[in-house]
C-alpha positions in Angstrom: -0.1 0.1 0.2 3.0 2.2 0.9 4.5 1.5 -2.7 1.3 2.1 -4.2 0.9 5.6 -2.2 4.1 6.8 -4.0 2.7 6.6 -7.5 -0.7 7.7 -6.7 0.7 11.4 -5.1 2.9 12.0 -7.5 2.7 10.1 -11.3 -0.8 10.0 -10.8 -2.4 13.5 -10.1 0.4 15.3 -12.2 -1.4 13.3 -14.9 -4.9 14.3 -13.5 -4.2 17.9 -13.4 -2.2 18.2 -16.3 -3.2 17.3 -19.1 -6.5 15.6 -17.9 -7.5 18.5 -16.1 -9.8 16.0 -13.9 -8.3 16.0 -10.4 -10.5 16.8 -8.0 -9.1 16.9 -4.5 -7.4 13.4 -2.7 -6.4 13.5 0.7 -6.2 15.7 4.3 -2.5 17.5 2.7 -3.4 19.3 0.3 -4.4 23.2 0.4 -7.4 24.6 -0.2 -7.4 28.5 -1.5 -10.7 29.7 0.9 -11.4 32.7 -0.3 -11.8 31.1 -4.3 -13.8 27.8 -2.9 -16.2 30.2 0.0 -17.3 31.8 -3.4 -17.7 28.8 -5.5 -20.3 26.4 -3.5 -17.9 26.2 -0.5 -15.6 23.4 0.8 -18.0 21.1 2.6 -22.0 19.7 1.9 -25.0 19.7 4.1 -25.5 15.8 3.6 -23.4 13.5 5.8 -24.1 10.5 3.5 -24.4 11.5 -0.1 -21.7 13.6 0.5 -19.2 10.7 2.5 -16.7 12.0 0.8 -16.6 15.9 1.6 -13.3 16.6 0.0 -14.1 15.7 -3.4 -17.4 17.1 -3.9 -15.2 20.5 -3.2 -13.3 20.0 -6.3 -16.7 18.9 -8.3 -18.1 22.1 -6.8 -14.8 24.5 -8.2 -15.1 22.9 -11.4 -18.8 23.1 -12.2 -18.1 27.0 -11.6 -15.3 27.5 -14.0 -12.4 26.8 -12.0 -10.1 23.6 -11.4 -7.7 22.2 -9.1 -4.0 22.4 -9.3 -1.2 19.9 -8.2 2.0 21.7 -7.7 5.3 19.9 -5.9 7.4 21.4 -3.2 8.6 18.4 -1.5 8.2 14.2 -1.2 7.6 13.4 2.0 6.2 9.7 3.6 2.5 9.9 4.7 0.6 8.4 7.4 -0.9 5.9 6.6 -3.4 2.6 7.5 -0.6 -0.2 7.8 -2.8 -3.2 9.2 -5.0 -5.6 6.8 -8.7 -4.5 8.7 -7.4 -0.6 8.7 -7.0 -0.7 4.8 -10.2 -2.5 4.7 -11.8 -0.1 6.8 -10.7 2.6 4.5 -11.3 1.1 0.9 -15.0 0.4 2.4 -15.3 3.7 3.3 -14.4 4.9 -0.3 -16.0 2.9 -1.8 -18.9 3.5 -0.1 -18.5 7.5 -1.2 -17.7 6.9 -4.6 -21.3 5.0 -4.8 -22.7 7.5 -3.3 -20.5 10.0 -6.4 -22.1 7.7 -8.7 -25.6 8.4 -7.6 -25.3 12.5 -7.4 -26.8 14.8 -9.1 -22.6 17.0 -9.0 -21.5 13.8 -11.0 -24.0 13.9 -13.8 -23.6 17.6 -14.2 -20.3 17.1 -14.8 -20.5 14.0 -17.2 -23.2 16.5 -19.1 -20.5 19.3 -19.2 -17.6 17.9 -19.7 -16.2 17.3 -23.5 -16.3 13.9 -24.9 -12.1 13.2 -23.8 -12.8 15.2 -20.6 -15.6 13.0 -19.5 -14.0 9.6 -20.7 -11.0 11.0 -18.3 -13.4 12.0 -15.5 -15.2 8.5 -15.4 -12.4 6.3 -15.3 -10.4 8.2 -12.5 -13.7 8.7 -10.1 -16.3 6.4 -10.2 -15.1 4.3 -13.1 -12.5 2.3 -11.7 -15.0 1.5 -8.6 -18.1 0.3 -11.4 -15.3 -1.7 -13.7 -14.2 -3.4 -9.7 -17.6 -4.6 -9.5 -18.0 -5.5 -13.2 -14.9 -7.6 -13.0 -16.3 -9.5 -10.0 -19.7 -9.7 -11.6 -18.5 -11.4 -14.8 -16.7 -13.7 -12.5 -20.5 -14.7 -11.2 -22.1 -14.5 -14.6 -19.0 -17.0 -16.2 -19.6 -19.5 -12.8 -23.4 -19.6 -13.2 -23.6 -20.1 -17.0 -20.9 -23.0 -16.9 -23.1 -24.6 -13.9 -25.9 -24.2 -16.4 -24.0 -25.6 -19.2 -22.5 -28.8 -17.3 -25.9 -29.6 -15.3 -27.8 -29.7 -18.8 -25.6 -31.7 -20.4 -24.7 -28.9 -23.2 -21.4 -28.7 -22.6 -21.3 -32.6 -22.8 -23.1 -32.0 -25.8 -20.6 -29.7 -27.5 -17.4 -31.8 -26.5 -18.6 -34.9 -27.7 -20.2 -33.4 -30.8 -18.3 -34.9 -34.1 -18.9 -32.0 -36.2 -16.9 -29.7 -33.0 -13.4 -31.1 -33.3 -11.1 -28.8 -34.4 -11.7 -26.8 -30.9 -7.4 -26.2 -30.0 -7.1 -22.8 -31.4 -10.1 -21.4 -29.7 -8.5 -23.2 -26.5 -5.6 -22.1 -26.5 -6.5 -18.3 -26.9 -8.9 -18.8 -24.0 -5.5 -20.2 -22.1 -3.4 -17.5 -22.3 -6.1 -14.7 -21.1 -6.0 -16.2 -17.5 -2.4 -15.4 -17.1 -3.3 -11.6 -17.4 -6.4 -11.8 -15.1 -4.3 -10.8 -11.7 -4.9 -7.4 -12.1 -0.9 -7.1 -12.8 -2.1 -4.3 -15.0 -2.6 -1.6 -11.9 0.6 -2.8 -10.3 2.2 -0.3 -13.8 2.1 3.2 -12.5 3.8 1.8 -9.5 7.0 0.3 -11.2 7.2 3.3 -14.0 8.0 5.9 -11.0 9.8 3.6 -8.9 12.0 3.3 -12.4 12.0 6.8 -13.1 13.2 7.2 -9.2 15.6 4.5 -8.5 16.2 2.5 -11.6 13.8 -0.4 -13.3 16.1 -2.8 -11.6 15.1 -1.5 -8.3 11.5 -1.6 -9.6 11.8 -5.0 -11.1 12.9 -6.7 -8.1 10.8 -4.5 -5.5 8.0 -5.8 -8.1 9.5 -9.5 -7.1 9.3 -9.1 -3.4 6.1 -7.8 -3.4 5.1 -11.0 -5.3 6.6 -13.0 -2.8 5.2 -10.7 0.3 2.0 -11.9 -1.5 0.6 -8.6 -2.8 -1.3 -10.4 -5.4 -3.5 -12.0 -3.1 -3.9 -8.9 -0.8 -5.1 -6.8 -4.1 -7.2 -9.6 -5.3 -8.8 -9.9 -1.9 -9.3 -5.7 -1.7 -11.3 -6.1 -5.0 -13.6 -7.6 -3.3 -14.2 -5.2 -0.4 -14.4 -2.4 -3.0 -17.0 -4.6 -5.0 -18.9 -5.3 -2.1 -19.4 -2.0 -0.2 -19.8 0.2 -3.8 -22.4 -2.7 -5.3 -24.5 -2.1 -1.3 -24.6 1.7 -1.9 -25.8 1.9 -5.5 -28.6 -0.7 -3.7 -30.0 0.6 -0.6 -27.7 3.5 -0.3 -26.9 4.5 3.4 -22.7 4.9 3.7 -21.0 5.7 6.6 -17.8 7.3 8.3 -15.5 4.5 9.1 -12.9 5.5 11.8 -9.5 3.7 10.8 -6.8 5.4 12.8 -3.0 5.5 12.5 -1.3 3.6 14.8 1.1 0.3 15.2 -0.6 -2.5 14.4 1.3 -5.2 15.1 -0.8 -7.0 16.9 -3.1 -10.1 16.7 -6.5 -9.8 15.4 -9.4 -12.3 17.0 -10.9 -14.7 14.9 -14.2 -13.6 15.9 -12.6 -10.0 14.7 -12.2 -11.0 11.2 -15.1 -12.8 10.9 -17.2 -9.9 11.9 -15.4 -7.6 9.6 -15.4 -9.6 6.2 -18.4 -12.6 7.0 -20.5 -10.7 4.3 -18.3 -8.8 1.8 -15.6 -11.7 1.5 -16.2 -15.3 3.0 -20.2 -15.5 1.8 -19.1 -14.7 -1.4 -16.1 -16.9 -1.1 -17.8 -19.8 -0.4 -20.7 -19.5 -3.6 -17.8 -19.1 -5.7 -16.2 -22.5 -4.2 -19.1 -24.3 -4.5 -19.8 -23.5 -7.7 -16.7 -24.3 -9.0 -16.6 -27.8 -7.3 -19.7 -28.4 -8.9 -18.7 -27.5 -12.5 -15.5 -30.0 -11.2 -17.1 -32.9 -10.4 -20.1 -32.8 -12.5 -18.3 -32.0 -15.9 -15.2 -34.5 -15.1 -16.5 -37.7 -16.4 -16.5 -36.4 -20.6 -13.8 -33.7 -20.3 -10.4 -34.8 -22.3 -8.3 -31.4 -22.3 -6.9 -29.0 -19.4 -8.6 -25.9 -20.7 -11.0 -26.0 -17.8 -7.7 -25.4 -15.5 -6.3 -23.2 -16.9 -9.9 -20.7 -17.2 -10.8 -21.2 -14.4 -7.3 -21.0 -11.8 -7.8 -17.3 -11.5 -11.2 -18.0 -9.5 -9.6 -20.8 -7.6 -7.1 -18.0 -6.8 -10.0 -15.6 -6.0 -11.8 -17.6 -3.6 -8.6 -18.5 -2.0 -7.4 -15.1 -1.6 -11.3 -14.2 -0.2 -11.3 -16.9 2.5 -7.9 -16.9 4.1 -6.0 -13.5 3.2 -7.1 -12.2 6.5 -6.3 -14.9 8.1 -2.6 -15.1 6.4 -2.0 -11.0 7.3 -2.9 -11.6 10.8 0.4 -11.4 12.6 0.4 -14.8 14.9 -2.5 -15.9 12.8 -0.8 -19.6 12.8 0.1 -19.8 16.7 -1.2 -22.4 18.3 -2.2 -21.4 22.0 -3.7 -18.1 20.0 -5.9 -20.2 17.7 -7.3 -21.9 21.0 -8.1 -18.6 22.4 -9.8 -17.4 19.4 -12.4 -20.5 19.2 -13.1 -19.9 22.9 -13.7 -16.3 22.1 -15.8 -17.0 18.7 -17.7 -19.7 20.7 -19.0 -17.1 23.4 -19.3 -14.5 21.2 -22.2 -17.0 18.9 -23.8 -18.0 22.2 -24.3 -14.6 23.7 -27.7 -13.2 23.9 -28.4 -9.2 22.0 -30.4 -6.6 23.1 -30.8 -3.0 23.6 -26.9 -1.7 24.6 -25.0 -5.0 23.7 -22.1 -4.2 21.6 -22.1 -6.5 18.0 -18.4 -7.3 19.3 -20.0 -8.8 22.6 -22.8 -10.9 21.0 -23.5 -12.3 17.6 -27.6 -11.4 17.5 -26.1 -7.6 17.9 -24.1 -8.2 14.7 -26.2 -9.6 12.7 -28.8 -6.8 13.7 -26.3 -4.7 12.8 -25.2 -6.0 9.4 -28.8 -5.7 8.4 -29.2 -1.5 8.6 -28.8 -1.1 5.0 -32.7 -3.4 4.8 -34.0 -0.9 7.7 -33.8 2.2 5.4 -33.8 0.9 1.4 -36.7 1.5 -0.8 -39.2 -0.9 -1.8 -37.0 -1.6 -5.0 -33.9 -2.3 -3.1 -36.2 -5.3 -1.3 -37.1 -6.6 -4.6 -34.0 -6.4 -6.3 -32.7 -8.4 -3.1 -35.2 -10.9 -3.5 -34.8 -11.5 -7.0 -30.9 -11.5 -6.2 -31.7 -13.9 -4.1 -33.2 -16.5 -6.4 -29.8 -17.3 -8.0 -29.4 -20.3 -4.9 -32.0 -21.9 -6.3 -30.2 -22.7 -9.4 -28.4 -25.4 -7.4 -31.0 -27.4 -5.8 -32.8 -27.3 -9.2 -29.8 -28.5 -11.2 -28.5 -30.8 -8.8 -31.4 -33.4 -7.6 -31.8 -34.3 -11.9 -28.0 -36.0 -11.1 -28.7 -38.0 -8.3 -28.7 -41.4 -8.5 -31.9 -41.6 -6.3 -33.5 -39.7 -9.3 -32.9 -42.5 -11.9 -32.3 -40.1 -14.8 -36.0 -39.2 -14.4 -36.7 -35.3 -15.5 -40.3 -35.4 -13.9 -41.0 -31.7 -12.6 -41.8 -34.1 -9.4 -38.7 -35.0 -8.4 -38.0 -31.1 -8.1 -41.4 -31.1 -5.9 -40.3 -33.7 -3.8 -36.6 -32.2 -3.3 -38.8 -29.3 -1.6 -40.4 -31.8 0.5 -37.0 -32.8 1.8 -35.9 -28.9 2.2 -39.4 -28.1 4.2 -39.0 -31.1 6.3 -35.4 -30.5 7.4 -36.6 -26.8 8.2 -39.4 -28.0 10.3 -37.1 -30.2 12.5 -34.8 -27.6 13.4 -38.0 -25.6 13.7 -39.2 -28.2 16.4 -35.7 -28.3 18.1 -34.9 -25.0 18.8 -38.9 -24.8 20.3 -37.7 -27.6 22.1 -34.8 -26.1 23.5 -36.9 -23.4 24.5 -39.7 -24.6 26.3 -38.0 -27.9 27.5 -34.3 -27.0 28.0 -34.0 -25.6 31.2 -36.8 -27.3 33.2 -38.1 -30.2 31.4 -34.5 -31.4 30.5 -35.4 -35.4 30.1 -38.5 -34.0 27.6 -35.9 -32.2 25.5 -33.6 -35.6 25.2 -36.4 -38.1 25.1 -37.3 -35.2 21.6 -33.8 -35.4 20.4 -33.6 -39.3 20.3 -37.2 -39.1 18.9 -36.2 -37.1 15.7 -33.0 -39.1 15.7 -34.4 -42.7 15.4 -36.9 -41.1 12.9 -34.5 -39.5 10.4 -32.3 -42.8 10.8 -35.2 -44.8 10.1 -36.1 -42.8 7.2 -32.3 -42.9 5.9 -32.1 -46.3 6.1 -35.1 -46.7 3.7 -34.0 -44.4 1.1 -30.6 -46.5 0.8 -32.6 -50.1 0.8 -35.7 -49.2 -1.0 -35.4 -46.3 -3.5 -31.3 -46.5 -4.3 -29.9 -43.9 -2.2 -25.9 -43.8 -2.6 -23.5 -42.0 0.1 -22.1 -39.5 -3.3 -25.9 -38.1 -3.6 -25.7 -37.4 0.5 -23.2 -34.9 -0.2 -24.4 -34.0 -3.6 -27.5 -33.0 -1.8 -25.7 -31.3 1.0 -24.6 -29.1 -1.7 -27.8 -28.4 -3.7 -29.7 -27.5 -0.2 -27.2 -25.4 1.7 -27.5 -23.0 -1.1 -31.2 -23.3 -0.6 -31.7 -22.4 2.8 -28.8 -19.1 2.6 -31.6 -18.1 -0.3 -34.8 -18.6 2.3 -32.7 -16.5 4.8 -31.9 -14.0 2.8 -35.2 -13.2 1.1 -36.4 -13.4 5.1 -34.1 -10.5 6.3 -35.8 -8.5 2.3 -39.1 -9.3 3.9 -38.4 -8.6 7.4 -41.7 -6.7 8.8 -43.9 -8.9 7.1 -42.1 -12.1 9.3 -42.4 -10.3 12.1 -45.8 -9.5 11.7 -46.5 -13.4 11.2 -44.2 -14.7 13.9 -41.9 -16.9 11.9 -38.7 -14.1 12.5 -37.5 -16.0 15.1 -37.1 -19.0 12.8 -35.5 -17.0 10.5 -33.0 -15.8 13.5 -32.0 -19.6 14.4 -31.3 -20.3 10.9 -29.3 -17.4 10.5 -27.4 -19.1 13.8 -27.3 -21.8 11.9 -25.7 -20.5 9.3 -23.2 -19.1 10.8 -21.8 -21.9 12.9 -21.0 -23.7 9.7 -19.3 -21.0 7.8 -17.5 -20.3 11.2 -16.3 -23.6 11.2 -14.8 -24.3 7.5 -13.1 -20.9 7.7 -11.3 -21.9 11.2 -10.9 -26.0 10.2 -7.7 -25.2 8.1 -6.8 -22.2 10.7 -6.2 -24.9 13.3 -4.7 -27.6 11.1 -1.9 -25.2 10.1 -1.8 -24.1 13.7 -0.4 -27.8 14.5 2.6 -27.2 12.7 5.0 -24.6 14.0 7.3 -23.7 10.8 4.0 -22.9 9.7 3.7 -19.3 12.0 7.4 -18.6 11.7 6.8 -18.5 7.6 4.3 -15.7 8.5 5.8 -14.1 11.0 9.0 -13.9 8.0 6.6 -13.3 5.5 4.8 -10.2 7.2 8.0 -8.6 9.1 11.5 -7.4 8.4 13.9 -9.7 9.6 15.0 -7.9 12.8 11.7 -7.5 13.7 11.1 -11.3 13.4 14.2 -12.2 14.7 12.9 -9.8 17.7 9.8 -11.3 17.8 10.9 -15.0 18.3 13.4 -14.1 21.2 10.5 -12.8 22.7 8.5 -15.6 22.7 11.0 -17.8 23.7 12.2 -15.8 26.9 8.5 -15.4 27.9 7.8 -19.3 27.6 5.2 -18.6 24.7 2.7 -17.5 27.8 1.7 -13.8 25.8 -1.9 -13.6 25.0 -2.7 -11.3 23.0 -0.3 -8.0 22.2 3.1 -7.8 21.0 5.1 -4.9 21.2 7.1 -3.2 18.3 8.8 -0.3 20.2 11.0 -2.9 22.2 12.2 -4.3 18.3 11.9 -1.0 17.0 
């Protein structure tokens, strides 16, 4: 991020100011000519939501009234910068929110109408266009994978690959495979390499670039792409951006698993798991008839995207794979999940409070926003529809009854969950024996039904795994639709059921994310490697010595000042 800042405040600002003439205002160190700005719309605006990025609107005002923002360099100094993963994500979220509001504002509309064609294009690509392109990049991954899922589930891809008339496709395969090499956003690095090359020589710039790749810069920037797309898209759909305090302090301390989960659950983890299921289904159901390795070349960047979105916060977390801290994190997360919410209870103390806060944007959205949220949730039903016809128990039947029976299974599972939650509430404390009898009866009923399905109907083990992949997204879709229809469900007394379903999904997601971290924490060399990756040599040596001297008893905080 600091290297990117180097090019952003020098070569980037020069070009924006002259010759493009589309520089507005970026960052607090800039100087305002107060008399000029007061007579041209003022420095600040009245709205704290639409005008979240208040500084750039001052530039919009001046430009609309015939002025333009210049760029003068006197001396280059290091600027205070967010240096922790969570700080940078909060900053990116704030800027993406602000950019979403700019996209909807009348100032941008008026500037777009009044600029000439070339200046308008420069203005688009240096303000809202960058964020719009980031969102489109992520949406294209979704469209591509859902399209592939449709092709593989409907048999269309198999028909194309096995059709005798479509054989000479080698050239097309190679053309498609080459694009995957350039999908990691390497072009965004070009201004940074140019700036370091001009200042220190191109050999140094190339060396810095290679070192940044070894320090997993591509993973970091792929992760931040998700932050930009999520917050920009949410602001476009529902509005409601807010200021996020990021801070500029030392951040060489371990962020708990619960903190990372709260921060990235909706923006990265949910989306990463969705894309992971899509990729797995595409690989599994298409494996039987593929002869070339083209699909691996095409999807390699998407696997990279999924890996970055799911595990980057833990890779860039100091002592993220330290065993004792991993154990403490699990205890802390379980306590947070179990705590009841309520008035005055902070989101970092209770899952219920956090879950309520995560839906704030739906409280203030209009009917169009709710409707779009419901329409978008319908994509999860595609999994169920595609998979149930490929189960062995369906016996290759194409009857609509198969889909109807799958919904019957889904509703039965939801009813059982509801019965367990009601039993826990009614009998959990006073009549524990009754609650255990209820659970035993449900378990015996489940065993008898599964036995009949295996023996009589021809259910297989692979069917069980496939059905799990089919029904998990369906439940999530029901959850999203329920959140969008919150006022209706509250009046029908169904809201508590939605909350219980949401808690079950949070537990599943937490376990999926935590298992690889726990396994890697077993091996001490992983923690050593991570320390060397994140910090310079002197600091990592000091960190190792401190752990030996302390007997590895330090719980939470590692002070960087001792080894500075």
